N, C-alpha and C positions, 0 to 999 in steps of 0.2 A: 446559515445552516441551522436546521432544526435539531433539537436534542434527540439523540438516538439512545435506545436501551443498550445496556452492557450485555454483550453476548455471554452465553454460558461458558464455563471453564473449558469444556471439551471442544468448543468451537475455537477458543483462543489457542488451545494446544494444537489443534489441527492447522490453524493459520501459521503457527510457529514452525510446525513440521514442513508445511508447504512452501513457506517463504523464509528460509533460514538466512541469517546474516551472511552477506557476500553474494547471494544469488542475484541474477539480473532480471529486471522486469521491464515491461512496456506499459505505459499509461493508456488506458482505453476510455475512461470517463472520469471527469472530476468537475463538479459544479462549484467552482470557486473563482472569483475574479483574479486571484493570484496564481491560479493553476498553470503548470507548464502546458505547452501545446499537446494535444492528443498525439500519441505515437512517440513521445519522448521516452528515452530509455534511462534507466538508473540502476543503482546498486542498493539492495536492502540493507538497512542498519539493524533492524529488529522489529518485533511486534510487541506492542505494549499491552497492558492489562485490560484495555477496552477494545482491542482488536485493530487498532490503527497500525498499518504497515508503514514504518518509517523508512524513507528512501532518500538517498543522495542522488537527485536527478542530474543527468549529465550536463544540463544547462545551468546548474548552480542552484536551482530551486530546492527548498527543503521541506515542502509540504508532504505530509503523509497521506496515504490512502485510507480514508475512514471506512470502517466495516459497515456494510449495508448501504453505503452511499456512493463511494467512489469505486472504480474498477481498474485493476491492473492485472497483467498476466505474467507468469514466469516464462522467460524465454530461453533460459540456459539448460532446460531439460526437455525440449521439444523432440 
């Protein structure tokens, strides 16, 4: 993975509001050999200071969704 720039504080805050701890997400894209399969569901643990959405994936994987690189969508507020 290439180095990504740290998002502005307002983007971090927006991510934290949109992906609060405990919400459910679905993985749409992750370019990592250790990534769970696309479509895997999980529960958000939190969002860190660089915008990574940390998730406990239902398959046991612990990789977070990196801001600007990976994509997940919230599924418990559709």
